[in-house]
C-alpha positions, -999 to 999 in steps of 0.1 A, spaced: -779 -466 106 -770 -438 131 -804 -438 148 -804 -476 153 -768 -475 165 -778 -448 190 -808 -469 202 -786 -499 207 -761 -477 227 -789 -464 249 -803 -499 256 -768 -512 264 -761 -484 289 -795 -478 305 -810 -513 306 -798 -549 312 -813 -581 300 -834 -603 323 -806 -628 323 -781 -603 335 -805 -590 362 -812 -626 373 -774 -634 376 -769 -602 396 -797 -611 420 -784 -646 424 -749 -633 431 -763 -609 458 -782 -637 475 -752 -661 476 -722 -638 478 -718 -636 516 -707 -672 522 -685 -676 491 -649 -665 486 -651 -672 448 -676 -659 422 -677 -669 386 -670 -645 357 -706 -643 345 -716 -631 379 -689 -604 379 -700 -594 344 -736 -590 356 -724 -569 386 -704 -547 363 -732 -542 339 -756 -533 367 -730 -509 381 -730 -489 348 -768 -488 347 -773 -477 383 -743 -454 387 -729 -478 413 -760 -482 435 -763 -519 426 -726 -525 435 -731 -508 469 -761 -531 475 -740 -562 465 -712 -552 488 -736 -545 517 -750 -580 513 -715 -595 513 -703 -583 547 -695 -608 574 -699 -599 611 -666 -614 622 -648 -590 600 -664 -559 616 -642 -529 624 -644 -535 662 -636 -572 659 -606 -567 636 -591 -538 656 -594 -558 688 -576 -587 672 -550 -565 657 -542 -547 689 -537 -581 706 -512 -594 679 -496 -562 667 -502 -535 694 -523 -505 700 -503 -482 676 -509 -506 647 -547 -505 655 -546 -466 656 -529 -464 622 -553 -489 607 -583 -470 621 -570 -437 606 -564 -454 573 -599 -469 571 -616 -437 580 -597 -418 553 -604 -444 526 -641 -445 534 -643 -407 533 -618 -396 506 -609 -428 488 -573 -429 498 -547 -427 526 -510 -419 526 -493 -438 555 -473 -416 579 -443 -439 578 -424 -452 548 -410 -485 538 -375 -491 552 -347 -482 527 -332 -516 527 -365 -532 517 -369 -506 489 -334 -514 477 -341 -552 476 -372 -547 456 -356 -523 432 -327 -547 426 -352 -575 419 -369 -553 393 -337 -547 374 -327 -583 371 -360 -600 364 -376 -603 329 -407 -581 326 -438 -580 304 -435 -551 280 -466 -529 277 -485 -519 256 -484 -552 237 -470 -551 202 -489 -564 171 -465 -593 168 -474 -606 203 -462 -604 239 -426 -592 245 -406 -600 276 -373 -583 285 -354 -569 314 -359 -531 320 -329 -511 310 -332 -476 326 -306 -461 303 -326 -472 272 -362 -481 277 -381 -495 247 -417 -490 259 -439 -472 284 -443 -500 310 -424 -531 323 -445 -553 346 -433 -581 368 -458 -606 383 -462 -643 388 -444 -670 407 -411 -653 411 -424 -622 428 -449 -644 449 -418 -662 463 -396 -631 467 -393 -626 505 -395 -588 507 -426 -587 485 -442 -616 505 -434 -598 538 -452 -566 526 -483 -586 516 -483 -602 550 -482 -569 569 -507 -568 597 -517 -532 591 -522 -537 554 -542 -568 559 -563 -553 587 -571 -522 568 -583 -543 538 -603 -566 561 -621 -538 578 -627 -519 545 -640 -550 527 -658 -564 557 -646 -598 546 -615 -619 547 -593 -602 521 -583 -621 490 -548 -613 476 -556 -610 438 -525 -592 426 -489 -588 437 -468 -571 411 -444 -543 404 -438 -522 373 -416 -495 358 -433 -466 342 -406 -454 319 -397 -419 307 -404 -430 272 -430 -408 255 -445 -374 265 -479 -386 251 -503 -403 275 -508 -440 267 -543 -454 272 -530 -490 274 -509 -483 305 -536 -463 323 -523 -428 318 -558 -414 312 -584 -412 339 -605 -443 346 -620 -463 374 -612 -499 381 -637 -527 382 -623 -562 381 -639 -572 414 -670 -560 434 -649 -544 461 -612 -540 466 -583 -520 481 -550 -514 464 -517 -505 480 -491 -486 459 -456 -484 473 -433 -460 456 -399 -477 451 -383 -446 435 -388 -409 445 -420 -396 429 -423 -359 420 -447 -340 398 -425 -350 368 -419 -387 376 -454 -402 373 -474 -395 405 -506 -413 411 -534 -389 403 -570 -391 416 -602 -373 423 -610 -377 460 -644 -390 471 -653 -403 436 -653 -439 449 -688 -430 460 -718 -425 438 -722 -389 425 -740 -371 398 -710 -353 384 -694 -386 372 -725 -404 361 -722 -394 324 -688 -410 323 -696 -441 342 -727 -450 322 -712 -453 286 -690 -482 278 -659 -460 280 -626 -471 296 -607 -438 295 -616 -402 303 -596 -371 294 -582 -346 319 -605 -319 304 -636 -341 310 -626 -348 346 -619 -311 352 -653 -302 338 -670 -327 361 -649 -320 392 -634 -284 389 -602 -281 408 -605 -315 425 -577 -335 409 -548 -342 431 -513 -357 426 -497 -379 453 -459 -375 455 -434 -388 479 -399 -402 485 -391 -439 478 -409 -460 504 -441 -439 504 -472 -462 509 -506 -453 495 -539 -472 501 -564 -464 474 -599 -475 465 -594 -472 427 -632 -470 421 -621 -433 424 -613 -417 391 -575 -421 388 -546 -424 365 -508 -426 364 -493 -393 352 -468 -396 323 -432 -395 336 -413 -367 319 -380 -364 339 -372 -399 352 -387 -435 355 -410 -446 383 -410 -480 400 -441 -490 420 -452 -521 439 -489 -530 439 -507 -552 465 -543 -557 456 -568 -572 481 -603 -580 469 -636 -590 485 -639 -621 463 -618 -641 439 -631 -644 403 -630 -676 383 -628 -711 396 -604 -709 425 -585 -685 447 -557 -666 429 -522 -682 428 -508 -651 447 -532 -658 476 -526 -695 476 -488 -690 476 -488 -666 505 -519 -672 526 -532 -706 516 -569 -708 523 -597 -682 521 -593 -670 557 -555 -669 555 -552 -631 552 -576 -624 582 -559 -609 612 -557 -635 640 -575 -661 619 -549 -669 593 -512 -666 589 -490 -653 617 -487 -615 617 -457 -599 600 -448 -563 606 -434 -540 580 -399 -526 584 -408 -490 586 -386 -459 582 -393 -428 603 -417 -402 588 
């Protein structure tokens, strides 16, 4: 019955059960001193996020902060181990992400590093997306004849590939994440993917409609363009400042919707959508709680590397990416974990 279905929808999006509320409160009270949270706790945080338009998530994150990961403490440690210039860049990045939800680094990744990563992507088998009805498909990306919208590479091989590891170990990236999260950052994803020039129609399964991420309570993603990105080759698109709570986006955060159209975003945020272009080696830091999407490539393929730091791990242990590169929970903290590695930068 339509009326009953509507009532259920309202209940699901405006209220949570006592059990969900209890799990959320328990998670808030115990999250500060834990690096790992279980999936039921995350589910409760996510449900509360939808009901409260993000207020409950902000409360959870405020209760998770650890004093030794304060901005002053991390910048002091970073200046000692990587220099004053690294600390200045990190400060600028954090300020921009806090205010606008993203930062484009002034320097790019060195060309030889980009070439190594691009070569890796063209010889390693990738997971083909979206998945087909007959099950997962794995194949090497062929630029001359792509067979799907996306080809993703992650797992042990990329975790052990030296150029990718060195980027994840970058002192500036780790420090920016540590200050922004106010915790020891957990490396939850290290992956790269080709967005192929395949179909002019946006594909929901590969995130070509607007959405916001929520697989952890707080996070910071780095996207490194490994091919030149123009308006026609799949730029990262976002609505600045929407990583914060606002009224305009509330109607789209509350329902159990995973994808929002360009028209709906434009109606909520007139003239606010931006596209981030750049040459190969361009480095973006983004809080993807912002409304964002990948634009459909129409003139050429795009290759991107993603490094994803989170406030907590989810499940039963630290992610394999983190264990492979950093070891323990504090391993990514500046001056507390692994030795600092500097990026090989190109000039602006």
